[in-house]
C-alpha positions in Angstrom: -30.2 -63.7 0.4 -28.1 -64.4 3.5 -29.0 -60.9 4.9 -32.7 -61.4 4.2 -32.6 -64.8 6.0 -30.9 -63.2 9.0 -33.4 -60.4 9.1 -36.3 -62.9 8.9 -34.8 -64.8 11.8 -34.4 -61.7 13.9 -38.0 -60.6 13.1 -39.3 -64.0 14.0 -37.4 -64.1 17.2 -38.7 -60.6 18.1 -42.3 -61.5 17.3 -42.0 -64.7 19.4 -40.5 -62.7 22.3 -43.3 -60.1 22.0 -46.1 -62.6 21.8 -45.0 -65.2 24.3 -46.2 -64.8 27.9 -45.9 -67.6 30.5 -49.4 -68.4 31.5 -50.9 -70.8 34.1 -51.7 -74.3 32.9 -55.2 -74.0 34.2 -56.0 -71.1 31.9 -58.4 -71.9 29.0 -57.0 -71.4 25.4 -53.6 -69.8 26.5 -52.1 -69.4 23.0 -55.2 -67.5 21.7 -55.0 -65.3 24.8 -51.3 -64.6 24.1 -52.1 -63.5 20.6 -55.0 -61.3 21.7 -52.8 -59.7 24.5 -50.0 -59.1 22.0 -52.4 -57.2 19.8 -53.6 -55.1 22.8 -50.1 -54.3 23.9 -49.2 -53.3 20.4 -52.0 -50.8 20.3 -51.1 -49.6 23.8 -47.5 -49.1 22.7 -48.6 -47.1 19.7 -50.9 -44.9 21.8 -48.1 -44.3 24.4 -45.8 -43.3 21.6 -48.4 -40.8 20.2 -48.8 -39.4 23.7 -45.0 -39.1 24.2 -44.7 -37.2 20.8 -47.4 -34.8 21.9 -49.8 -35.9 19.2 -52.7 -36.7 21.5 -53.6 -38.2 24.9 -52.8 -41.9 25.0 -56.3 -42.8 26.2 -57.9 -40.9 23.3 -55.6 -42.6 20.8 -56.2 -46.0 22.3 -60.0 -45.6 22.2 -59.8 -44.3 18.6 -57.7 -47.2 17.4 -59.7 -49.9 19.2 -63.1 -48.6 18.0 -62.3 -47.3 14.5 -63.2 -50.5 12.7 -65.6 -51.7 15.4 -68.4 -49.2 15.7 -71.8 -50.3 14.3 -74.9 -48.5 13.3 -78.1 -49.6 14.9 -79.3 -52.5 12.8 -82.7 -54.0 13.5 -83.7 -57.6 12.6 -86.9 -59.5 12.3 -86.9 -60.3 16.0 -85.1 -57.2 17.4 -85.6 -53.5 17.1 -82.4 -51.5 17.7 -82.4 -47.7 18.0 -80.1 -45.0 19.3 -81.6 -42.3 21.4 -80.9 -39.9 24.3 -82.0 -40.3 27.9 -81.5 -37.0 29.9 -78.7 -35.8 27.7 -76.9 -39.2 27.7 -76.7 -41.3 24.6 -78.1 -44.9 24.8 -78.7 -47.8 22.4 -82.0 -49.6 22.9 -82.6 -53.3 22.1 -86.3 -54.3 22.0 -87.5 -57.8 21.3 -90.3 -57.8 18.7 -91.7 -61.2 19.4 -93.9 -59.9 22.3 -97.3 -61.1 23.4 -99.9 -58.4 22.9 -100.3 -56.5 26.1 -97.6 -58.4 28.0 -94.9 -56.4 29.8 -91.3 -57.2 29.3 -88.2 -57.4 31.5 -85.5 -54.8 31.2 -81.8 -54.5 31.8 -79.7 -51.4 32.0 -76.3 -52.3 30.7 -73.1 -50.3 31.4 -70.0 -51.3 29.3 -66.5 -51.8 30.6 -63.2 -50.5 29.3 -61.4 -48.8 32.2 -63.8 -45.8 32.0 -61.8 -44.8 28.9 -62.5 -47.4 26.2 -65.4 -49.2 24.6 -69.0 -48.1 24.0 -72.5 -49.2 23.4 -71.9 -49.0 19.6 -68.9 -51.3 19.6 -69.3 -54.6 17.9 -68.5 -56.6 21.0 -71.1 -54.8 23.2 -73.7 -54.5 20.4 -73.4 -58.3 19.9 -73.5 -59.0 23.6 -76.6 -56.9 24.2 -78.4 -58.4 21.2 -77.8 -61.9 22.6 -79.0 -60.9 26.0 -82.1 -59.2 24.7 -83.1 -62.1 22.5 -82.3 -64.9 25.0 -83.8 -63.2 28.0 -86.6 -61.5 26.0 -85.8 -58.2 27.6 -85.4 -54.5 26.7 -81.7 -53.6 27.0 -80.7 -50.0 27.6 -76.9 -49.9 26.8 -75.4 -46.6 28.1 -72.9 -44.6 26.1 -71.4 -42.6 29.0 -68.7 -40.1 28.4 -65.2 -41.4 28.6 -61.8 -40.4 30.1 -59.9 -38.2 29.3 -62.7 -36.0 28.1 -64.3 -36.3 31.6 -63.3 -37.7 34.9 -65.0 -39.0 38.1 -67.8 -38.5 38.9 -69.1 -37.6 35.3 -69.2 -41.2 33.9 -71.2 -42.2 37.0 -73.4 -39.2 36.7 -74.2 -40.2 33.1 -75.0 -43.7 34.0 -77.2 -42.6 36.9 -79.0 -40.0 34.9 -79.8 -42.4 32.1 -81.0 -45.1 34.5 -83.2 -42.7 36.4 -84.7 -41.4 33.2 -85.4 -45.0 32.0 -87.2 -46.1 35.2 -89.6 -43.2 35.1 -93.1 -44.7 34.9 -94.0 -43.0 31.6 -90.7 -44.2 30.0 -91.2 -47.7 31.1 -94.7 -47.6 29.8 -93.4 -46.4 26.4 -91.2 -49.5 26.1 -93.8 -51.8 27.7 -91.5 -52.7 30.6 -92.6 -54.3 33.9 -91.5 -51.9 36.6 -91.0 -54.9 39.0 -88.5 -56.7 36.6 -85.6 -54.3 36.0 -81.9 -55.1 36.4 -78.8 -53.0 36.4 -75.7 -54.7 35.0 -72.2 -54.0 33.8 -68.7 -55.5 33.3 -65.4 -54.4 34.6 -65.4 -50.6 34.9 -69.1 -50.8 33.9 -69.5 -53.2 36.8 -68.1 -50.4 39.0 -70.6 -47.9 37.6 -73.5 -50.4 37.9 -72.7 -51.1 41.6 -72.4 -47.4 42.3 -75.6 -46.6 40.4 -77.5 -49.2 42.5 -76.1 -47.7 45.7 -77.1 -44.2 44.6 -80.6 -45.3 43.7 -81.2 -46.6 47.2 -80.4 -43.1 48.6 -83.0 -41.4 46.3 -86.3 -41.7 48.3 -88.3 -40.0 45.5 -88.0 -42.9 43.1 -91.2 -44.9 42.6 -89.5 -47.7 40.7 -87.0 -50.1 42.5 -84.3 -52.1 40.7 -84.9 -55.9 41.2 -81.4 -57.1 40.5 -77.8 -55.9 40.2 -75.6 -58.1 38.0 -71.9 -57.5 38.1 -69.4 -59.0 35.7 -65.8 -59.1 37.0 -66.3 -55.6 38.5 -63.6 -53.2 39.7 -64.8 -52.1 43.1 -62.0 -50.6 45.2 -58.9 -48.5 44.9 -57.4 -48.9 48.3 -55.6 -52.2 48.1 -53.6 -53.3 45.1 -52.1 -56.3 46.9 -55.1 -58.5 47.4 -54.2 -62.1 46.6 -55.6 -61.8 43.1 -53.7 -58.6 42.4 -50.5 -60.3 43.6 -51.2 -63.6 41.8 -52.3 -62.0 38.5 -50.2 -58.9 38.4 -48.8 -59.6 35.0 -51.8 -61.4 33.5 -52.8 -60.6 29.9 -55.6 -58.2 29.1 -55.5 -56.4 32.5 -52.3 -56.2 34.6 -52.0 -54.5 38.0 -50.0 -51.7 36.6 -52.5 -51.0 33.8 -55.4 -51.1 36.3 -53.8 -48.5 38.5 -53.2 -46.3 35.4 -56.9 -46.6 34.6 -57.8 -45.7 38.1 -55.6 -42.6 38.1 -57.0 -41.5 34.7 -60.5 -41.9 36.0 -59.9 -40.0 39.2 -57.8 -37.4 37.4 -54.8 -38.2 39.5 -51.1 -37.7 38.8 -49.5 -40.7 37.2 -46.4 -40.2 39.4 -48.4 -41.9 42.1 -48.5 -45.3 40.3 -45.5 -46.8 41.9 -46.5 -45.7 45.4 -50.0 -47.2 44.9 -48.4 -50.5 43.7 -47.1 -51.0 47.3 -50.2 -49.5 49.0 -48.4 -46.4 50.2 -51.7 -44.5 49.6 -53.4 -46.4 52.4 -50.7 -46.8 55.0 -51.4 -47.4 58.7 -50.3 -43.8 59.6 -53.2 -42.3 57.5 -56.2 -42.2 59.9 -58.6 -41.5 57.0 -57.9 -44.9 55.4 -57.7 -47.2 58.5 -61.4 -47.6 59.0 -62.0 -48.1 55.3 -59.3 -50.7 55.1 -61.3 -52.7 57.6 -64.1 -52.9 55.1 -61.8 -54.6 52.6 -59.9 -56.9 55.1 -59.5 -59.7 52.6 -58.0 -61.9 55.3 -61.5 -62.1 56.7 -63.6 -61.7 53.6 -61.9 -64.2 51.2 -62.1 -68.0 51.3 -58.9 -69.9 52.0 -58.7 -71.1 48.4 -58.4 -67.5 47.2 -55.9 -66.4 49.9 -53.5 -69.3 49.3 -50.1 -68.2 50.9 -50.4 -64.5 50.1 -49.8 -62.0 52.9 -51.4 -58.5 53.3 -49.2 -55.6 52.3 -49.7 -52.9 55.0 -47.2 -50.0 55.0 -46.5 -48.4 58.4 -45.5 -45.1 56.8 -46.9 -44.1 53.5 -47.3 -41.2 51.1 -49.9 -38.8 52.6 -50.0 -36.4 49.7 -51.7 -39.0 47.5 -54.8 -38.8 49.7 -54.4 -35.0 50.0 -54.3 -34.6 46.3 -57.0 -37.3 45.6 -59.6 -37.3 48.4 -61.9 -39.1 46.0 -59.9 -42.2 46.8 -62.0 -42.4 50.0 -65.4 -41.9 48.1 -67.5 -45.0 48.0 -69.2 -43.7 44.8 -65.8 -44.5 43.2 -65.2 -47.7 45.3 -68.5 -49.3 46.0 -66.8 -52.1 48.0 -66.2 -49.6 50.9 -69.8 -48.4 51.2 -71.1 -48.6 54.8 -73.3 -51.6 55.8 -76.4 -49.4 56.0 -76.1 -48.7 52.3 -75.4 -52.3 51.4 -78.5 -53.5 53.3 -80.8 -51.7 50.9 -79.4 -53.2 47.7 -81.3 -55.8 45.5 -80.6 -59.4 44.9 -77.1 -59.7 43.4 -75.2 -61.8 40.9 -71.4 -61.4 40.8 -69.2 -63.2 38.2 -65.4 -63.5 38.9 -62.5 -65.3 37.1 -59.5 -66.9 38.7 -57.0 -65.3 36.3 -58.0 -61.7 36.9 -56.6 -59.0 39.2 -60.2 -58.1 40.1 -61.3 -61.5 41.2 -61.1 -60.6 44.9 -62.9 -57.3 44.5 -66.0 -59.2 43.4 -65.5 -62.0 46.0 -65.2 -59.5 48.8 -68.2 -57.6 47.7 -70.2 -60.8 47.6 -69.2 -61.5 51.2 -70.0 -58.0 52.4 -73.4 -58.1 50.8 -74.1 -61.5 52.3 -73.2 -60.2 55.7 -75.6 -57.3 55.1 -78.4 -59.8 54.5 -78.5 -59.6 50.7 -79.2 -62.7 48.5 -76.1 -63.1 46.5 -75.0 -65.6 43.8 -71.2 -65.6 43.3 -70.4 -67.4 40.0 -66.7 -68.2 39.9 -64.8 -69.6 36.8 -61.5 -71.1 37.7 -60.1 -71.2 34.1 -61.2 -67.8 32.8 -59.6 -64.3 32.5 -60.6 -60.7 32.7 -62.8 -59.4 29.9 -63.5 -62.9 28.5 -67.3 -62.4 28.1 -67.0 -59.9 25.3 -64.8 -62.4 23.4 -67.6 -64.8 22.5 -68.0 -64.1 18.8 -65.8 -64.2 15.7 -63.1 -63.1 15.2 -62.2 -63.2 18.9 -64.1 -66.3 20.0 -63.1 -67.9 23.3 -64.9 -70.8 24.8 -64.4 -69.0 28.2 -66.4 -66.0 26.8 -69.3 -68.2 25.6 -69.5 -70.1 28.9 -69.5 -67.0 31.1 -72.0 -65.2 28.8 -74.3 -68.2 28.8 -74.1 -68.7 32.5 -74.9 -65.0 33.0 -77.8 -65.1 30.7 -79.2 -68.2 32.3 -79.1 -66.5 35.7 -81.0 -63.5 34.3 -83.6 -65.7 32.7 -84.2 -67.5 36.0 -84.2 -64.5 38.3 -85.4 -61.4 36.4 
């Protein structure tokens, strides 16, 4: 009995140690976030163990575990028709409102899910629920793209999938099939999906053969650059639940098919040091000391290395490719983009990526709405239904949907 009590005390102490993470007082529902983050870390630890034992790639295990109980078949309702199909060899899930007025054309949104280019999917409960809600509330056709994931593919294949499916959908004959107004189409995505959405919009501007133009780009806490992992939000939120700085760099290296031995050099910006002429000009496009408001910069200082690790750029030249980092696109590309909505959260390493992109777009003459939530965290929008309901998720989702209703 005494031994059992001692074991219980030890296990309780271990569980408390594993779950508890000091969080800012301004963060909404911190204890719920701790529990959610502990669950995520547990799955990550198991996937890393499987990788270490040679059983499977840790990203593949992580995706399998996270989606095993969460994938849904397409289920239609009285007001919504849901189907799975293929657009130009890319799987998509289509959500069509059925309460249409005879002969009236509908709005449409191409949605690209997040998950570090390695996790998630259009069939997952969280994204299925989100797209249902958007489709019903905005009364729009939603095309949710099931792009191929890391580690089965790497950059630029997920982008190629998203771009191919989008181009297929905006063909006049396909829009006519789904009764979509060609003048009321948006491209949207969250996190890594926001990265792909931004890159898709930039690539569409360069294709002069397209007859249909996207009206809006709508980006939810997007990841937009791989050159500076010491922006104020990266420094401030480096150990924040859901997405830490270390995990974000690992996602980047997996996406770009880089060696994970570069993680620690990239943590201190050794990959974009001042002695690397290739990166100096690009770093000027993400000069957060000029692009961010004072309230974001606080007392943080730029991390600029005089001498770095040149073999990182040599081995990974895609680090300089604006298809991977839309934030570093030249101004002449940004000038051609549509009206933009960007949502960012205070407690998110990616906050400044979105804020800097908003500023660069404004400087390029684009109409931008930057919707900033000072008590929210990365990924919160997909946590807006049971069993992972957060008020932060519901608020960000409802604000996003309202903007779409008003502008699309």
